[in-house]
N, C-alpha and C positions, 0 to 999 in steps of 0.2 A: 245269317252270320251273327246277328245280335243274340239270337237264342243260344248259340254255342258259346259265345263269349260270356253271357250271363251265367251259364252252367259252370264253366270253368272258374268264373269269379266266385260262385257259391262255394266250390270246393276250396279255393284259396282262402276265402273268409273263414271257412270251417277250420282249415289248418291253422290259420293265425290265431283264431280264438281258442281252439282246443290246446294249443301249445302252452298256454298260460292258465286257462280257466279250469280250475278243479271244481267238481260238483260236490257240495257237502252232503253228508248223510246224517240221519238222526242220531245214530250211535255206531260205535265200532265195538266188536266183541270177539272173544274167543269162542269158536264153535267146536264143541266136543266131537270127537270121532267115535263112532260106535265101538264100545269095548275098550276105549282108551282109559288107562289107569291114571289116577290123579298125579302120580309121580313119573309118568312116562313123558315122552317128548311133548313139548308145549311151547307156544310162542309167548314171549313176555316183552314188556316195554311199552312205550307210548303208542297207543293205537291211532294217533293223529300224526300223519306224515306231512310236513310242510314242504311244498314243491320247491325244489332247488336246494334243500338242506339234507344232510345225512340223517337217515332214520335211526331212532333209538329203539330198534326191534331186533330180537334174536330168537333163535330156536334153542331151547335148553332141554336137559334131561335125555340126551342122546346116548344110547349105549354103543360102545365100541367106536372104532375109527373108520368104519366103512363109509363111503361117500353117501351123502343125502342130497336129494333133489328138491330145491325150492321152486315153487310154482307161484305165478301171479296170474289171476284171471281178471279181465276187465270187459264189461259189456258196454259197447259204445256205438253211437250212430255214425253212419257215413252216407253221403249222397250217392245214389246209384240210378242208372237208367233202368226203367221198368220194362224195357223191351219195346215200348211204343213211342219212344222219344221224350217221355216225361221223366223227370228226375224226382225221386222220392227218397225219404230217409229210411235206411235199413239198419237194424241192429246187427252187430257183429261181435262175436266172442273173440278176444285176443288172449293168447296163452304164451307167457314167457317162462323160460326154464333156466335154472342155474344149478349145476352140480357142484357141491362144495364138500370139503373134508372137515369134519368137526374137530375142534381143539378142546380137549378136556370136557367133552360132552356138550359143547356149545358151538353154534354156527351163527356168527354175527352178520346182519345184513349190511351194516356200515363197513365199507372197505372190502366188500365181498369180491373175491377173485375166483371165478368159476374154472373148473377143469374141463367142463363141457356145458353145453346149453345153447340158448338162442343168442347169447352174447358171450364174449371171451375177455372183455376188458375189466379192469378193477373199477367197478362202477355199480353201486347199489341202484342207481337210476335205471340200470339195464332191465330190472324187473318191471319197469314201467314203460320204457320206450321200445323194448325188444320183443314185445308180444306179437306172435304171428297170427294172422287173421284166418278165422275158420273159412273153409271153402277153397283154400289154396293148398298147393302141394307141400308147402313148408309147415302147415299146421299139424301139431301133434295133439291127439286127444288127451285131456287131463286124466289122472288116475281115477278109478271108480270111487265115488263118494265126494269128489271135489266138484261141486255143482256150479252152474252158471250163476254169477251174482246179479243182484238188481243193479240197475243203472246208478252210477255214482259211487259204487262200492268197489274197492280193490280187495279181492279175496286172495289171501296168501295161503299156501298149502305146503306141506312137506311130505315127501314119500321116500321109501327105500325099497328097492327091488319090487316096485309096483304097488307096495302096500302104503296106503295113506296113513300118516302118523299124526298130523295135526292140521287144523284149519284156523285161520285168523282173519276176520274182516277189519279193514282199516279205512280211515277217512283221509283222503288226499285233499289238502286245502292250500289256498294261496298264501295264507298268513295266519298268525295267531289271533285269538278272539279279541285281544285288547287293542288291535290296530284302530286308529282313527281313520274313518273312511267316509268320503262324501263325493257326490257329483258336483262338478263345478259348472256354473252357468252364469258367469259374470259378463259385464260389458266387454265385448271383443275377445271373449275367452270361453272355451268349452273344454271339458275333459273330466277326468276323475282324479281325486287326490287321496292318498293314503300315507300315513306316517305312524311310527311307533309312538307310544305315550311319552310324555316328557318334553323337554325343550332342547334346542341346539343341535338337531340332527343335520348332517350334510344334506343338501338339496339336490334333486335330480329331476330334469325334464326329459320325458320319454316320448318319442315320436313314432307313430305307426307307419306302415307302408302304404302301397297303392290299393290294398284291400279296403282301406278306409277305417274310420272309427266305427265301432259297433257296440251295442249293449252287451255286457258280459266281458268281452275282450278288453275294453278300455279299463274297466274297474279291476279286472284280474291283473293287468299289467302293473297298475299302480300298487296294488297290494303285494305282488311278488317282490318288488324292489323295496317296499316298506318293510317287509318281513326280514330283509337283510340289513335294516338300520337306516334307510334313507327316507327323507321326507319327499315323496315322489308325486309329481304331477304328470299324468299321462295326458298330453295335449292332443285334443281332437281338432284337426285343421280341415278335414272334409270327411263326408261319409257317402257311401254308395246309396242309391235310392232304395235298395232292397233290404238294407239293415241300417235304419236311421238312428244315430245316436243323439243328435240334436238337430231339430228342424231348422235352426238358424244357419247351419253349416252348408256350404256349397256341396253339390253332388258331383262335381267335376273337379279333378285335380288340375286346375289351371289357375295361374296367376295368383297363387297363395302368398300373402305378405309374410316375409321373413320376420317382420317386426312382431309377429305373434309370440316369438320366443322371448322378447323383452317384456311383453305383457305378462307372460307366464312367470318370469323372474320377479316382476313387481308384485304379483299376486302371492308368490311364495314368501317374499320378504315380509308380508303382513301375517304370516302364520307363525304362531309361537313355537310350533314344533320344529320349524325349519331355520337353519342358519344359512341364509342366502349369500353370505360372504364366502361360503364353500359350496360351489354349485357346479354340477356337470350336466352334460346332455348326451342322450343315447338315442340314435335313430336307426331304424331298420329299413333297408331297401330304399324307397323314395324318401323315407324319413331320415335315412343316413345322408342323403343328398342335402336335405334341409339342414341337418345338424352341422355338416361341414360348412355350408354357406353361413350359418349363424356363427360358427367358430371364427371365420374370417373377419366378421364384422363386430363381434363383441369380445373385447379383451377381458371382461369380467368372468367369462367361462373358464373354469379351472380344469376341466377334463372333457374330451370329446370322443365319443365312441361312434364309429361308422360300421354297423354290422350289415354285411352283404351290400355294401354301398358302391359308389361310383366316383370317378375322378372328374367327371364333367356334368354339366346341367343338361338334362334331356327334356324333350318336348312333353307337355302335359296332355291330359286326356281322361277318358272314362270308358268303361265297357259298353255303355248304352248311348254313346254320343257320336253322331255322324258329324265330323268336324268340317266346318266350312273353311277353316284356315288353320295354319300351324301356330300354336300359341305356347308361350313359356309356362313351365310349372310354377314359377316363383316371380315375385316382384320385390323390389327394394326402393323405398322412397316413392312408391306409386308407379315406378317404371318397371316393365318386364325385364328380367335378366336374359342376356344372350343364351341361346340354347342350341343343342344338336337336334335337327329334325329327325323324324322316324319314318321309315317306309311303312306303307299301310299293311295291315294284316292280309294274309292270303286266305281264301275260302277254306274253312275246316281247321284253321290253325288255333291251337290252344293259347289262351292269353298268358298263362303262367307256366307253360311247359314247352320245352324245345323252342324257346323264343330267343335264345342268345344269338343265333345266326342273324336274326332280324336286326338286332342292335349292332352287331359287327358290320353287317352290310351297310347299314345307315351311316355308321361312322366312316366307312371307306368312301361311300358315294358323296357324302356331304363333308368331306375332310376340310373344305374351306372354312367351315364353321367352328372347327375344333378349338382353335386358339382363343376365340372369343368366349366359347362355352366352357372352357377349362376352369375348374374351381382352383383358385390359388391357395392350395393347402399349405404352402410354405409360409403363408402369412398368418396362420393360426398360431397364436402365442401359447396356447394350452397344449399339454401333452395329448397325443392322439393315439387311439387304439383302433386299428382297422382289421376287420374280420371278414373272411371270404371263403367260398367253396370253389375248388378247382374244377368241379363239374356242375356248376350252377347253370341250369337251363332256362332261367329267367333273364339274367344278363351275366356277364363275365365278372362276377364279384371277386373271384380269386385274383385274377390278373389286375383288375382295377385297384384292389387293395394293395397289391405290390407296387403299382404305379404311385399310389398315394404315399407310401413309405419312401420310395426312391425320391420323389419330388420334394419331400420334406427335408431332405439332406440331414443336417446336424440337429434339427429340431427334435425334441423328444417324441419318439414314435415307436409303437409296438405293432407288429403285424402278425396275425394268426390266420393261417390258411390251411385247411385240410384239402389236399389235392383230390380226394375221392368223393367229397361231400357236395351236396347241392345247395339250394337256397334256404332250406328250412333249418337253420342252425342258430337262431337268435332267441329261442325261448329258454325255459328252465331245464330242459333236458328230460321232461317227464311225458311228453306226448308220444303215443305209440306210432312209430314210423311206418309200420306195415298196415295201419288202418287204411291208408290210401296208397301207399307205396307197393310196388311189385318189382321183384328182381328182374333185371333185363340182361340179355346177352349182348346188347349193343356195346361196342368198344368204348363209346363216349358216355355211356349211362353212368349215373351216380351210383355209388354203393350205399344202399340204405343203412346197412350196419355202420359204415363209416360216418354217415350223417348223424345217426343216433349218438355214437360215441363223441363226435365233434360237438354237438349241441350241449351235451352234458358237461364236457370238459371246458368248453368256451364259456358257459354260464359261470362256472366256478372261477375261471380266469378273469372274467369281467368284474365280478364282485370283488375279488382280491385287488384288482387294478384300481377300481373306483375307490375302495377304502384307502388305498395308498395315496392316490392323488388328492382326495378330499379330506385327509386327516388334518388334525389341528396343528400338527408339528410344522 
């Protein structure tokens, strides 16, 4: 049982890390197509694409108004069973397509609205998240001459009627080169910090979920928000034993002090880049649970985001832990917070997939605990943004986000729920959803396309909302 849980945890950690972590490359360049005239179709613009921002890239020099197909190739790793029960990393090619109609000889990636392709929403990020995985029936071979890129490169291509017109290699990064970035290892505090240059930027505390903090993911999270103008501290409050971020951290998500959020605020207050008088908190999954609990207790928080969160406190735990007792996830003032117990896993159950029924059954069986375990979100003075997926198979984040909004009453609250999306909707909208996802005919299965569209849209909505709540006005 532990082996299966560890394997599913590895996938979940990979998903969480990859959703934000862009791998830099040495350079990005225009790759000439054999026989291409210098005045023919060519990509122009900034060859560096900052995750979560609109790209400054276009295809120019297009003759006529016939549709052109834009292609995006990414060569990425995923965990796979090698057939003997061992899980290994395997490279997979992902191919996204978007058919567009040029205007005056130009096809812009920013604001791209495909008339056909692997995504149909107005979303340039679709070229990143909508890549179909090789080896599946949805994968379409790229046109001749558009070769598999090296790891870390996003290779763009353009074709018309099967003929390759242009190729462009770009760099996908978490933020610009001038960000201030550092690992944080202070007394009672671990994490990663990133901020734009200068002073007085609004501050943000970011909390990971039950995948735990890990090298790469934690730094990428801080950088992604810093690239949007926030002095960001990605707080690490525990890490799993198989991807240790800080050896001082617990390896079990149990009885974590909520006071770490205040320690993070105090640390930010001593950074010249940060204006800690304007501070928000963003939590994902279990981190959203912690963020809401902090919002109840700290009136200095100016904005609270609960992404795929919960309206009650749940039992803590870990993938490699045989629990001798039920324990809370959190403490306050040294005392464990009341919590909802969880039924044990059944043999063969995935830790992060088709798990919602376990939570719902626990909530029904242990209903006597619900009132004590409820997070009093109506007591949060700050505006709250609750985000969820209607087909979340980790836990019912869509319904719980709606409960949060209803319970808040007249308090300023925004709720964003995509009824077809699952749990992976809290990143920058650049992670390829079909790297691990497979389309399913199950009536309750999430739509992978809807999840990709939702994550991209929700990222933009979160940034706009945070800027509004943390403005100086």
